[in-house]
C-alpha positions in Angstrom: 0.0 0.0 0.0 1.5 3.3 -1.1 0.7 6.2 1.2 0.1 9.4 -0.7 0.1 13.1 0.1 -1.5 15.5 -2.3 -0.2 19.1 -2.2 -2.6 21.5 -3.9 -6.3 21.2 -3.8 -7.3 23.7 -6.5 -8.4 22.7 -10.0 -6.6 19.4 -10.4 -5.6 18.2 -6.9 -9.0 16.9 -6.0 -8.9 14.6 -9.1 -5.7 13.1 -7.8 -7.2 12.5 -4.4 -10.3 10.8 -6.0 -8.2 8.6 -8.3 -5.6 7.4 -5.8 -8.3 6.8 -3.1 -10.2 4.6 -5.5 -7.2 2.4 -6.3 -6.6 -0.7 -4.2 -2.8 -0.2 -3.9 -2.8 3.4 -2.6 -4.3 5.6 0.0 -4.3 9.4 0.3 -3.3 10.0 3.9 -2.8 13.8 3.8 -3.4 16.9 1.7 -2.0 20.4 1.9 -3.3 23.7 0.6 -3.0 27.4 1.7 -6.8 27.8 1.2 -8.8 26.8 4.3 -12.0 26.6 2.3 -10.5 24.1 -0.1 -9.2 22.0 2.9 -12.7 22.0 4.5 -14.2 20.8 1.2 -11.7 18.0 0.9 -12.1 17.1 4.6 -15.8 16.9 4.2 -15.5 14.5 1.3 -12.7 12.4 2.9 -12.9 12.6 6.7 -10.0 10.3 7.2 -7.6 12.5 5.3 -5.4 14.8 7.3 -5.5 18.4 6.1 -2.6 20.9 6.5 -2.0 24.4 5.4 1.8 23.9 5.6 2.9 21.5 3.0 6.2 20.9 4.8 4.3 19.1 7.5 3.2 16.4 5.1 6.5 16.3 3.1 8.5 15.5 6.2 5.9 13.0 7.6 7.6 9.6 7.8 4.3 7.9 7.2 4.1 9.3 3.7 5.7 7.3 0.8 4.9 9.6 -2.1 3.9 13.2 -2.8 1.7 14.4 -5.6 2.3 18.1 -6.5 -0.7 19.9 -8.0 0.3 23.5 -7.2 1.0 26.5 -9.5 4.0 25.9 -11.8 6.4 28.4 -10.2 6.2 26.3 -6.9 6.9 22.9 -8.5 10.7 23.1 -8.2 10.8 24.0 -4.5 8.2 21.5 -3.4 9.7 18.7 -5.5 13.1 19.4 -4.3 12.0 19.3 -0.6 10.1 16.2 -1.2 13.0 14.3 -2.8 15.3 15.5 0.0 12.8 14.1 2.4 13.0 10.7 0.8 9.6 10.8 -1.0 8.7 9.6 -4.4 7.3 12.5 -6.5 4.5 12.7 -9.1 4.6 16.4 -10.2 2.0 18.0 -12.4 3.3 19.3 -15.7 5.5 21.1 -16.4 8.2 19.9 -14.1 9.4 23.5 -13.5 10.0 26.7 -15.4 13.8 26.5 -15.9 15.9 23.7 -17.2 18.7 24.2 -14.7 16.1 23.5 -12.0 14.9 20.5 -13.8 18.4 19.1 -14.2 18.9 19.5 -10.4 15.7 17.6 -9.7 16.7 14.8 -12.0 20.1 14.5 -10.3 18.5 14.7 -6.9 16.1 11.9 -7.8 19.0 9.7 -8.9 21.0 10.5 -5.8 18.2 9.9 -3.3 16.9 6.8 -5.0 13.4 8.3 -5.1 11.3 8.3 -8.3 10.5 11.5 -10.2 7.6 11.3 -12.5 5.7 14.2 -14.2 2.1 14.2 -15.0 2.1 14.6 -18.8 -1.3 13.0 -18.7 -1.8 12.7 -22.4 1.0 10.2 -22.6 -1.6 7.9 -20.8 -4.4 8.8 -23.2 -5.5 5.6 -25.0 -5.8 7.4 -28.3 -2.3 8.9 -28.1 -0.9 5.5 -27.0 -2.6 4.0 -30.1 -0.8 6.6 -32.3 2.5 5.7 -30.6 2.0 2.0 -31.4 1.1 2.8 -35.0 4.2 5.0 -35.5 6.5 2.5 -33.8 5.1 -0.3 -36.0 6.1 1.7 -39.1 2.5 2.0 -40.4 2.9 5.6 -41.3 6.4 5.3 -42.6 8.9 8.2 -42.1 7.2 11.0 -40.2 7.2 14.2 -42.3 5.2 16.6 -40.2 2.9 16.9 -37.2 0.3 19.6 -36.4 -1.7 20.1 -33.2 -4.5 22.5 -32.2 -5.5 22.9 -28.6 -7.9 25.8 -28.0 -10.8 26.8 -25.9 -12.4 29.9 -24.3 -10.4 29.7 -21.0 -9.7 28.6 -18.4 -7.3 31.5 -18.3 -4.3 31.4 -15.9 -2.2 34.2 -14.5 0.9 32.2 -13.3 2.1 31.0 -16.7 1.4 31.7 -20.3 -0.6 29.4 -22.7 2.6 27.7 -23.9 3.4 26.4 -20.4 -0.2 25.7 -19.8 -1.6 24.1 -23.0 1.2 23.7 -25.5 3.1 21.7 -22.9 0.7 18.8 -23.7 1.5 18.7 -27.4 5.2 19.2 -26.9 5.2 16.2 -24.6 3.1 14.2 -27.1 5.3 15.0 -30.1 8.5 14.3 -28.1 7.1 11.0 -27.0 5.8 10.0 -30.5 9.1 10.9 -32.2 11.4 9.7 -29.4 13.3 12.9 -28.9 13.3 16.7 -28.7 13.2 19.2 -31.5 16.4 20.9 -32.5 15.0 24.3 -33.3 11.8 26.2 -32.3 10.2 29.4 -33.4 7.2 31.0 -31.7 4.9 33.9 -32.1 2.2 34.9 -29.6 0.2 37.8 -28.2 -1.0 39.0 -24.8 -4.5 40.3 -25.1 -5.8 39.9 -21.6 -2.8 40.2 -19.2 0.4 42.1 -20.1 3.4 39.8 -20.5 1.3 36.6 -20.4 0.6 35.2 -23.9 -2.9 33.8 -24.2 -2.3 32.6 -27.8 0.8 31.1 -29.3 1.9 29.5 -32.6 4.9 27.3 -32.3 6.9 25.7 -35.1 9.6 23.1 -34.4 12.2 21.1 -36.4 12.8 17.6 -35.1 15.7 15.3 -36.2 15.3 13.3 -39.4 13.7 16.3 -41.1 10.3 16.1 -39.3 8.6 19.5 -38.7 5.8 20.3 -36.3 3.3 23.1 -35.6 1.3 23.8 -32.4 -1.5 26.2 -32.0 -2.6 26.9 -28.4 -5.1 29.5 -27.2 -7.3 30.5 -24.3 -9.2 32.8 -26.6 -11.1 30.6 -29.1 -14.9 30.0 -29.6 -14.4 26.2 -29.8 -12.8 23.6 -27.7 -10.4 21.7 -30.0 -7.9 18.9 -29.2 -6.7 17.6 -32.5 -3.5 16.2 -33.9 -2.5 15.4 -37.5 0.5 13.2 -38.4 1.7 12.8 -41.9 4.0 10.0 -42.9 5.4 9.0 -46.3 3.2 5.9 -46.3 0.0 6.9 -44.5 -1.5 9.7 -42.5 -3.3 9.7 -39.1 -5.4 12.0 -37.0 -6.5 12.2 -33.4 -9.5 14.0 -32.0 -9.9 13.8 -28.3 -13.5 15.0 -28.5 -14.4 11.9 -30.5 -14.7 9.6 -27.5 -15.5 6.4 -29.4 -13.2 6.8 -32.5 -10.5 9.3 -31.7 -7.9 7.9 -34.1 -8.2 7.6 -37.9 -5.6 6.2 -40.3 -5.7 7.4 -43.9 -4.2 5.3 -46.7 -3.4 8.4 -48.8 -0.4 10.4 -49.8 1.8 11.6 -52.6 5.2 10.6 -54.0 7.4 13.1 -55.8 9.7 11.7 -58.5 12.3 13.6 -60.4 12.0 12.7 -64.0 14.3 13.5 -66.9 13.2 14.1 -70.4 14.6 15.5 -73.6 14.0 19.0 -72.4 15.4 18.8 -68.9 14.2 17.8 -65.4 10.6 18.0 -64.2 8.7 16.8 -61.2 6.2 13.9 -61.5 3.7 13.5 -58.7 2.1 10.2 -57.8 -0.9 10.5 -55.5 -3.0 7.8 -53.9 -6.2 7.9 -51.9 -7.3 4.6 -50.2 -9.3 3.5 -47.3 -9.8 5.2 -43.9 -9.4 2.9 -40.9 -10.6 3.7 -37.4 -8.9 1.3 -35.0 -10.5 0.2 -31.8 -9.4 2.3 -28.8 -10.3 1.1 -25.4 -10.7 4.3 -23.4 -10.2 4.7 -19.7 -9.6 7.9 -17.7 -6.0 9.0 -18.5 -5.4 10.3 -15.0 -6.4 6.9 -13.6 -4.0 5.1 -16.0 -1.3 7.5 -15.0 -1.8 6.8 -11.3 -1.8 3.1 -11.9 1.5 3.4 -13.7 3.0 5.6 -11.0 2.1 3.0 -8.3 3.6 0.3 -10.5 6.8 2.3 -10.9 7.1 2.8 -7.2 6.9 -1.0 -6.7 9.5 -1.8 -9.5 11.8 1.1 -8.6 11.9 2.8 -12.0 9.8 5.1 -14.2 9.2 3.9 -17.7 7.1 6.7 -19.1 7.3 10.5 -18.4 10.3 10.3 -16.1 12.3 13.3 -15.0 14.7 13.2 -17.9 11.8 13.2 -20.4 10.1 16.1 -18.5 13.3 18.0 -18.5 13.3 17.7 -22.3 9.9 19.3 -22.4 11.1 22.2 -20.2 14.0 22.8 -22.5 11.5 23.2 -25.4 9.4 25.6 -23.4 12.4 27.6 -22.5 13.3 27.9 -26.2 9.7 28.8 -27.0 9.8 31.6 -24.4 13.1 32.9 -25.9 11.7 32.9 -29.4 8.6 34.8 -28.2 10.8 37.5 -26.8 12.7 37.6 -30.1 9.5 38.0 -32.2 9.7 34.5 -33.7 13.4 34.2 -34.4 14.4 30.5 -34.3 16.1 29.3 -31.0 18.1 26.2 -30.6 16.6 23.9 -27.9 18.9 23.6 -24.9 21.0 26.6 -25.9 
């Protein structure tokens, strides 16, 4: 039985409490939040859970095995650091932190302490995204040429981070996972319409190894909720639509080949196009947060994180840093990790 403490009971923390309390191999023993009203609400729903305003009281509790961090992004580094130093396994909400040097420190601290560090890039545990990963790894799409993502809605609007750290983080983590690495270059344009200095709409372009390119649109200011991804390979194409609960993934047997031909009057381009069937594979859906929690508990038992570990999460932070730098440079390309 893994004894859990959840730090942060705002928008996402109560979901972690619910999920871990409903799993047979874990129990939420304590929660922490600065807001007394939130604590009263949690205490009313879970009378056996100890509620504290000072998170350090639960981080240092010897009866706690693991800490779930669901606080504002700028607090992640400090709380995760203190938790690892206290000998606790850590599941931290995305992104791991704001700065890659802090992320590197947390990864090193996790290795030194022997405690696990996992980050809640929850869409890596989405059944549709997992299906895409299997399709790509099996070579069904061929060489990946480009990826495009759109993640928009009217709100919820945050004031602690911009929309890149809030929404685009999901698609950066998805693309990095699907392609097995980080982009080399990123370029980003955005605008702050509601809060000065906090972009509420961003457009990100990225160049990955092996000549794959990607584009991400993220916005808090859009009339429609959209969560869509398109992946184009040189054999087939695929789409994912998270709002299509029964058939989120579609595979298109279509594409185009470009052949350089030579005739009596020089070189010209011959295009060969094909348009075959559309296949919608079966996707067995389950709550991604529950799947993530189950995996975390498994990782605690086996002593290693297989998906969304600290090193992977640090790669996402490096991309977000480059995005921020490009935004400040009006879209000039920035090398990731520079």
